[in-house]
C-alpha beads as a LAMMPS data file, in Angstrom:
LAMMPS data file: protein, C-alpha beads

298 atoms
297 bonds

1 atom types
1 bond types

-500.0 500.0 xlo xhi
-500.0 500.0 ylo yhi
-500.0 500.0 zlo zhi

Masses

1 110.0

Atoms # bond

1 1 1 -401.443 458.026 157.768
2 1 1 -398.379 456.213 156.389
3 1 1 -398.579 453.520 153.919
4 1 1 -397.103 450.086 154.132
5 1 1 -395.502 449.914 150.812
6 1 1 -394.012 453.216 151.401
7 1 1 -391.002 451.085 153.261
8 1 1 -387.347 451.734 152.362
9 1 1 -384.566 449.114 151.676
10 1 1 -381.760 447.965 154.266
11 1 1 -381.746 446.128 157.233
12 1 1 -384.423 446.885 159.977
13 1 1 -382.665 446.652 162.746
14 1 1 -379.548 449.370 161.378
15 1 1 -382.461 451.515 159.999
16 1 1 -384.270 451.621 163.613
17 1 1 -381.165 452.599 165.164
18 1 1 -379.839 454.865 162.388
19 1 1 -383.144 456.991 162.983
20 1 1 -382.960 457.040 166.629
21 1 1 -378.640 458.192 166.749
22 1 1 -379.705 461.044 164.366
23 1 1 -382.678 462.061 166.735
24 1 1 -380.880 462.040 169.804
25 1 1 -378.071 463.623 168.654
26 1 1 -380.374 466.919 167.623
27 1 1 -382.253 466.682 170.933
28 1 1 -378.925 466.704 172.871
29 1 1 -377.862 469.543 170.357
30 1 1 -380.903 471.415 171.002
31 1 1 -381.160 471.076 174.333
32 1 1 -377.396 472.156 174.948
33 1 1 -378.323 475.411 176.442
34 1 1 -381.676 474.816 177.684
35 1 1 -381.957 474.599 181.657
36 1 1 -383.229 471.140 181.693
37 1 1 -381.436 467.690 183.022
38 1 1 -381.624 465.761 179.416
39 1 1 -382.266 462.088 180.492
40 1 1 -382.221 458.857 178.043
41 1 1 -384.278 455.663 178.801
42 1 1 -384.153 452.287 177.232
43 1 1 -386.979 450.389 178.637
44 1 1 -385.764 447.640 177.105
45 1 1 -381.591 447.500 177.335
46 1 1 -381.178 443.961 176.642
47 1 1 -383.943 442.068 176.537
48 1 1 -384.318 438.665 177.867
49 1 1 -386.189 437.222 174.541
50 1 1 -386.957 433.565 175.505
51 1 1 -387.918 434.146 178.732
52 1 1 -390.627 437.121 177.168
53 1 1 -391.526 434.546 174.384
54 1 1 -392.949 431.793 177.173
55 1 1 -394.418 434.417 179.111
56 1 1 -396.723 435.446 176.503
57 1 1 -398.179 432.549 175.936
58 1 1 -397.190 433.147 171.495
59 1 1 -394.511 430.510 171.042
60 1 1 -393.007 430.679 167.890
61 1 1 -395.013 434.047 166.567
62 1 1 -391.434 436.301 167.058
63 1 1 -388.933 433.677 165.755
64 1 1 -387.588 436.541 162.754
65 1 1 -387.351 439.298 165.484
66 1 1 -385.249 436.335 167.730
67 1 1 -383.191 435.455 164.733
68 1 1 -382.118 439.284 164.057
69 1 1 -381.613 440.569 167.267
70 1 1 -381.184 438.061 169.612
71 1 1 -376.914 438.733 169.597
72 1 1 -375.056 442.016 169.553
73 1 1 -377.774 443.952 171.491
74 1 1 -374.380 445.133 172.925
75 1 1 -373.499 447.239 170.076
76 1 1 -377.130 448.923 169.808
77 1 1 -378.997 451.363 171.285
78 1 1 -377.175 451.577 174.658
79 1 1 -373.588 452.115 173.470
80 1 1 -375.263 453.995 170.536
81 1 1 -377.234 456.507 173.312
82 1 1 -373.613 456.832 175.650
83 1 1 -371.535 457.953 172.370
84 1 1 -373.772 461.107 171.644
85 1 1 -372.012 464.391 172.095
86 1 1 -373.404 466.382 174.026
87 1 1 -374.189 464.114 176.419
88 1 1 -377.151 463.311 178.251
89 1 1 -376.709 464.376 181.943
90 1 1 -378.565 461.002 182.725
91 1 1 -379.255 457.336 181.271
92 1 1 -381.768 454.873 182.672
93 1 1 -381.223 451.428 181.301
94 1 1 -384.422 449.106 182.428
95 1 1 -383.400 444.866 181.495
96 1 1 -386.001 442.193 183.146
97 1 1 -383.208 439.392 182.822
98 1 1 -381.167 439.386 185.588
99 1 1 -378.205 437.467 183.120
100 1 1 -378.425 440.688 180.566
101 1 1 -378.501 443.342 183.086
102 1 1 -375.103 441.822 184.493
103 1 1 -373.431 442.013 181.185
104 1 1 -375.169 445.844 180.749
105 1 1 -373.231 446.870 183.817
106 1 1 -370.050 446.637 182.050
107 1 1 -370.591 449.092 179.687
108 1 1 -369.497 451.247 182.438
109 1 1 -365.894 449.988 181.531
110 1 1 -366.378 451.409 177.958
111 1 1 -367.498 454.878 178.773
112 1 1 -365.620 455.067 182.414
113 1 1 -366.476 459.083 182.327
114 1 1 -370.333 458.534 181.682
115 1 1 -370.498 455.716 184.634
116 1 1 -371.788 458.181 187.460
117 1 1 -374.385 459.111 184.932
118 1 1 -375.651 455.301 184.646
119 1 1 -378.459 454.051 186.626
120 1 1 -379.501 450.406 185.926
121 1 1 -382.919 449.461 186.568
122 1 1 -383.558 445.843 186.714
123 1 1 -387.281 444.627 186.347
124 1 1 -390.353 444.509 183.816
125 1 1 -390.513 447.793 182.485
126 1 1 -393.990 448.065 182.667
127 1 1 -393.400 448.203 186.226
128 1 1 -390.186 450.049 186.411
129 1 1 -390.834 452.476 183.986
130 1 1 -393.952 454.074 185.684
131 1 1 -392.514 453.726 188.609
132 1 1 -389.295 456.123 187.199
133 1 1 -392.256 458.682 185.538
134 1 1 -393.704 458.771 188.662
135 1 1 -390.517 459.978 191.232
136 1 1 -388.592 462.208 188.252
137 1 1 -388.744 465.665 188.512
138 1 1 -390.366 466.483 185.446
139 1 1 -390.160 470.486 185.901
140 1 1 -386.499 470.315 185.687
141 1 1 -386.189 467.243 183.406
142 1 1 -386.605 466.165 179.673
143 1 1 -386.218 462.721 178.348
144 1 1 -386.030 460.628 175.214
145 1 1 -387.435 456.913 175.635
146 1 1 -386.701 453.765 173.329
147 1 1 -389.260 451.771 173.364
148 1 1 -387.951 448.554 171.456
149 1 1 -389.484 445.340 173.234
150 1 1 -389.378 441.844 172.038
151 1 1 -393.091 441.524 170.639
152 1 1 -395.875 442.771 171.937
153 1 1 -394.631 443.606 175.686
154 1 1 -395.504 447.043 176.354
155 1 1 -399.073 447.742 177.997
156 1 1 -400.936 450.553 177.512
157 1 1 -400.958 451.711 181.010
158 1 1 -397.446 452.105 180.710
159 1 1 -397.858 454.205 177.547
160 1 1 -400.358 456.538 179.864
161 1 1 -397.747 456.530 182.403
162 1 1 -395.164 458.050 179.999
163 1 1 -397.557 460.471 178.318
164 1 1 -398.680 461.687 181.532
165 1 1 -395.227 462.981 182.641
166 1 1 -395.374 465.600 179.970
167 1 1 -391.434 465.759 179.443
168 1 1 -390.578 462.710 177.367
169 1 1 -390.156 461.933 173.682
170 1 1 -390.902 458.173 172.806
171 1 1 -389.723 456.512 169.976
172 1 1 -391.958 453.134 169.398
173 1 1 -390.911 449.802 167.776
174 1 1 -394.773 448.436 167.363
175 1 1 -395.206 444.968 166.026
176 1 1 -397.908 445.632 163.509
177 1 1 -397.125 442.624 161.447
178 1 1 -394.700 440.077 163.298
179 1 1 -397.063 440.379 166.509
180 1 1 -400.288 441.933 166.340
181 1 1 -401.668 440.289 162.762
182 1 1 -400.461 437.353 163.910
183 1 1 -402.686 436.922 166.693
184 1 1 -405.884 437.802 164.159
185 1 1 -407.540 434.664 163.342
186 1 1 -409.560 435.132 160.065
187 1 1 -412.550 435.019 162.653
188 1 1 -412.472 436.880 166.028
189 1 1 -414.348 433.890 167.519
190 1 1 -411.510 431.559 167.030
191 1 1 -408.525 433.997 168.678
192 1 1 -407.548 432.318 172.060
193 1 1 -408.668 434.011 175.180
194 1 1 -404.729 434.693 176.322
195 1 1 -404.430 436.335 172.538
196 1 1 -407.205 438.751 173.018
197 1 1 -406.188 439.554 176.688
198 1 1 -402.647 440.675 175.113
199 1 1 -404.407 442.787 172.622
200 1 1 -406.580 444.164 174.811
201 1 1 -403.433 445.214 176.992
202 1 1 -400.973 446.626 174.507
203 1 1 -403.885 448.810 172.645
204 1 1 -405.566 449.844 176.478
205 1 1 -409.151 448.803 174.810
206 1 1 -411.453 445.821 173.508
207 1 1 -412.602 448.344 170.912
208 1 1 -409.974 446.669 168.582
209 1 1 -412.245 443.782 167.602
210 1 1 -414.729 446.031 165.745
211 1 1 -412.009 447.720 163.980
212 1 1 -410.070 444.740 162.497
213 1 1 -412.860 442.477 162.065
214 1 1 -416.204 443.551 160.192
215 1 1 -419.400 441.814 159.496
216 1 1 -419.996 440.488 156.361
217 1 1 -422.853 438.781 154.587
218 1 1 -422.442 435.085 153.517
219 1 1 -425.076 433.182 151.179
220 1 1 -425.920 429.981 152.023
221 1 1 -427.716 427.259 150.669
222 1 1 -431.367 428.754 151.160
223 1 1 -430.662 431.787 153.417
224 1 1 -427.719 434.567 153.977
225 1 1 -425.567 434.527 156.967
226 1 1 -423.503 437.122 158.757
227 1 1 -420.030 436.124 159.692
228 1 1 -417.652 438.722 161.670
229 1 1 -414.115 438.440 159.475
230 1 1 -410.666 440.115 159.484
231 1 1 -410.507 443.209 157.265
232 1 1 -408.751 442.618 154.002
233 1 1 -405.777 445.207 154.414
234 1 1 -405.012 444.225 158.469
235 1 1 -401.288 445.703 158.286
236 1 1 -402.498 448.959 157.528
237 1 1 -405.614 448.969 159.843
238 1 1 -403.368 447.802 162.945
239 1 1 -400.621 450.973 162.179
240 1 1 -403.485 453.314 161.668
241 1 1 -405.729 452.311 164.792
242 1 1 -401.761 452.363 166.869
243 1 1 -401.645 455.720 165.668
244 1 1 -404.925 456.807 166.540
245 1 1 -404.745 455.027 170.048
246 1 1 -401.212 457.269 170.758
247 1 1 -402.942 460.638 169.615
248 1 1 -405.720 459.991 172.614
249 1 1 -402.981 460.629 175.238
250 1 1 -400.050 462.062 173.671
251 1 1 -400.626 465.805 172.233
252 1 1 -398.253 465.485 169.056
253 1 1 -397.766 461.699 166.959
254 1 1 -395.463 461.695 164.096
255 1 1 -397.640 461.742 160.803
256 1 1 -395.474 459.186 158.823
257 1 1 -394.171 456.327 160.766
258 1 1 -391.778 454.127 159.432
259 1 1 -392.888 450.311 158.226
260 1 1 -389.778 448.197 159.036
261 1 1 -389.777 445.031 156.628
262 1 1 -388.297 441.667 156.444
263 1 1 -386.099 440.483 153.337
264 1 1 -389.064 439.498 151.833
265 1 1 -390.388 443.341 152.359
266 1 1 -393.109 442.338 154.592
267 1 1 -393.750 444.954 157.061
268 1 1 -393.190 443.591 160.446
269 1 1 -392.809 446.821 162.669
270 1 1 -393.669 450.624 162.476
271 1 1 -391.057 452.564 164.296
272 1 1 -393.345 455.924 165.336
273 1 1 -392.466 458.935 167.435
274 1 1 -394.913 460.859 170.115
275 1 1 -394.215 463.651 171.813
276 1 1 -395.662 464.141 175.510
277 1 1 -394.778 468.001 176.144
278 1 1 -398.146 470.050 175.568
279 1 1 -395.768 473.411 174.503
280 1 1 -396.486 474.123 171.269
281 1 1 -392.986 475.375 170.518
282 1 1 -391.321 471.976 171.971
283 1 1 -393.807 469.710 170.064
284 1 1 -393.774 471.522 167.270
285 1 1 -389.592 471.357 167.235
286 1 1 -389.451 467.897 168.127
287 1 1 -392.213 466.490 165.479
288 1 1 -390.400 468.461 162.525
289 1 1 -386.760 466.781 163.585
290 1 1 -388.800 463.397 164.400
291 1 1 -390.859 463.864 160.765
292 1 1 -387.970 464.633 158.748
293 1 1 -386.067 461.724 160.047
294 1 1 -388.962 459.170 159.374
295 1 1 -389.315 460.261 155.733
296 1 1 -385.277 460.067 154.987
297 1 1 -384.392 457.275 152.875
298 1 1 -381.923 455.198 154.084

Bonds

1 1 1 2
2 1 2 3
3 1 3 4
4 1 4 5
5 1 5 6
6 1 6 7
7 1 7 8
8 1 8 9
9 1 9 10
10 1 10 11
11 1 11 12
12 1 12 13
13 1 13 14
14 1 14 15
15 1 15 16
16 1 16 17
17 1 17 18
18 1 18 19
19 1 19 20
20 1 20 21
21 1 21 22
22 1 22 23
23 1 23 24
24 1 24 25
25 1 25 26
26 1 26 27
27 1 27 28
28 1 28 29
29 1 29 30
30 1 30 31
31 1 31 32
32 1 32 33
33 1 33 34
34 1 34 35
35 1 35 36
36 1 36 37
37 1 37 38
38 1 38 39
39 1 39 40
40 1 40 41
41 1 41 42
42 1 42 43
43 1 43 44
44 1 44 45
45 1 45 46
46 1 46 47
47 1 47 48
48 1 48 49
49 1 49 50
50 1 50 51
51 1 51 52
52 1 52 53
53 1 53 54
54 1 54 55
55 1 55 56
56 1 56 57
57 1 57 58
58 1 58 59
59 1 59 60
60 1 60 61
61 1 61 62
62 1 62 63
63 1 63 64
64 1 64 65
65 1 65 66
66 1 66 67
67 1 67 68
68 1 68 69
69 1 69 70
70 1 70 71
71 1 71 72
72 1 72 73
73 1 73 74
74 1 74 75
75 1 75 76
76 1 76 77
77 1 77 78
78 1 78 79
79 1 79 80
80 1 80 81
81 1 81 82
82 1 82 83
83 1 83 84
84 1 84 85
85 1 85 86
86 1 86 87
87 1 87 88
88 1 88 89
89 1 89 90
90 1 90 91
91 1 91 92
92 1 92 93
93 1 93 94
94 1 94 95
95 1 95 96
96 1 96 97
97 1 97 98
98 1 98 99
99 1 99 100
100 1 100 101
101 1 101 102
102 1 102 103
103 1 103 104
104 1 104 105
105 1 105 106
106 1 106 107
107 1 107 108
108 1 108 109
109 1 109 110
110 1 110 111
111 1 111 112
112 1 112 113
113 1 113 114
114 1 114 115
115 1 115 116
116 1 116 117
117 1 117 118
118 1 118 119
119 1 119 120
120 1 120 121
121 1 121 122
122 1 122 123
123 1 123 124
124 1 124 125
125 1 125 126
126 1 126 127
127 1 127 128
128 1 128 129
129 1 129 130
130 1 130 131
131 1 131 132
132 1 132 133
133 1 133 134
134 1 134 135
135 1 135 136
136 1 136 137
137 1 137 138
138 1 138 139
139 1 139 140
140 1 140 141
141 1 141 142
142 1 142 143
143 1 143 144
144 1 144 145
145 1 145 146
146 1 146 147
147 1 147 148
148 1 148 149
149 1 149 150
150 1 150 151
151 1 151 152
152 1 152 153
153 1 153 154
154 1 154 155
155 1 155 156
156 1 156 157
157 1 157 158
158 1 158 159
159 1 159 160
160 1 160 161
161 1 161 162
162 1 162 163
163 1 163 164
164 1 164 165
165 1 165 166
166 1 166 167
167 1 167 168
168 1 168 169
169 1 169 170
170 1 170 171
171 1 171 172
172 1 172 173
173 1 173 174
174 1 174 175
175 1 175 176
176 1 176 177
177 1 177 178
178 1 178 179
179 1 179 180
180 1 180 181
181 1 181 182
182 1 182 183
183 1 183 184
184 1 184 185
185 1 185 186
186 1 186 187
187 1 187 188
188 1 188 189
189 1 189 190
190 1 190 191
191 1 191 192
192 1 192 193
193 1 193 194
194 1 194 195
195 1 195 196
196 1 196 197
197 1 197 198
198 1 198 199
199 1 199 200
200 1 200 201
201 1 201 202
202 1 202 203
203 1 203 204
204 1 204 205
205 1 205 206
206 1 206 207
207 1 207 208
208 1 208 209
209 1 209 210
210 1 210 211
211 1 211 212
212 1 212 213
213 1 213 214
214 1 214 215
215 1 215 216
216 1 216 217
217 1 217 218
218 1 218 219
219 1 219 220
220 1 220 221
221 1 221 222
222 1 222 223
223 1 223 224
224 1 224 225
225 1 225 226
226 1 226 227
227 1 227 228
228 1 228 229
229 1 229 230
230 1 230 231
231 1 231 232
232 1 232 233
233 1 233 234
234 1 234 235
235 1 235 236
236 1 236 237
237 1 237 238
238 1 238 239
239 1 239 240
240 1 240 241
241 1 241 242
242 1 242 243
243 1 243 244
244 1 244 245
245 1 245 246
246 1 246 247
247 1 247 248
248 1 248 249
249 1 249 250
250 1 250 251
251 1 251 252
252 1 252 253
253 1 253 254
254 1 254 255
255 1 255 256
256 1 256 257
257 1 257 258
258 1 258 259
259 1 259 260
260 1 260 261
261 1 261 262
262 1 262 263
263 1 263 264
264 1 264 265
265 1 265 266
266 1 266 267
267 1 267 268
268 1 268 269
269 1 269 270
270 1 270 271
271 1 271 272
272 1 272 273
273 1 273 274
274 1 274 275
275 1 275 276
276 1 276 277
277 1 277 278
278 1 278 279
279 1 279 280
280 1 280 281
281 1 281 282
282 1 282 283
283 1 283 284
284 1 284 285
285 1 285 286
286 1 286 287
287 1 287 288
288 1 288 289
289 1 289 290
290 1 290 291
291 1 291 292
292 1 292 293
293 1 293 294
294 1 294 295
295 1 295 296
296 1 296 297
297 1 297 298
């Protein structure tokens, strides 16, 4: 597993988009002569930050992400994907906020030659994306999915739906520090039930309680008492555990996720990669490209 301190400098929003761009360019070139329809899926094309923050019952936890990404999303992943040459055959943009979806649709004016390839999918990604996975003919289609949610918005059931296609390569921004770590109180019993439910949904299990919290003996006046407390290097534990969870449903997961840090060099996210295609040749090529990109200094 990668170490948190192996992060590289630079603005983290630019770093993640640069890595995504490099992979998309390599992907469409590699599949240029293959008999598959190439699809790009952006599950949070223009996120409604404030709406999701209130819904998650975690007020104020993700202010750093809001401040960094609340403006300028239009110059982010959507336009980046549309600029890739050779282009994808199909683009699916998912967005929950009706306001941002309305703005997002105007991208057809900037890329008129690709407008008939774009599909705008309003709604919650945890409902829309599994539906898209069910109705797409994955015998004839291959796809790259970009999961860049606000906070902890991706349910584990959504990840299982993606893995089940056996045809999608997925880039995932996972909030190890800015999200999960902030929900983990010093003692497991102090975590509010709503936060515990959120952690259950993002990991797909309640086993995180035994991973992030360990029993320790504490001496009292005339006796010893066992107390369950948060592990020491929680960021590393969270990143490693999420990688392990991905490996339970995806045939291949990158071994070197990139830690993305704030201006104080505190890890906020890991940017990681997984392949759902079980073919040794396909997943081997995808993994080599992704791990090379993840390991490059920005």
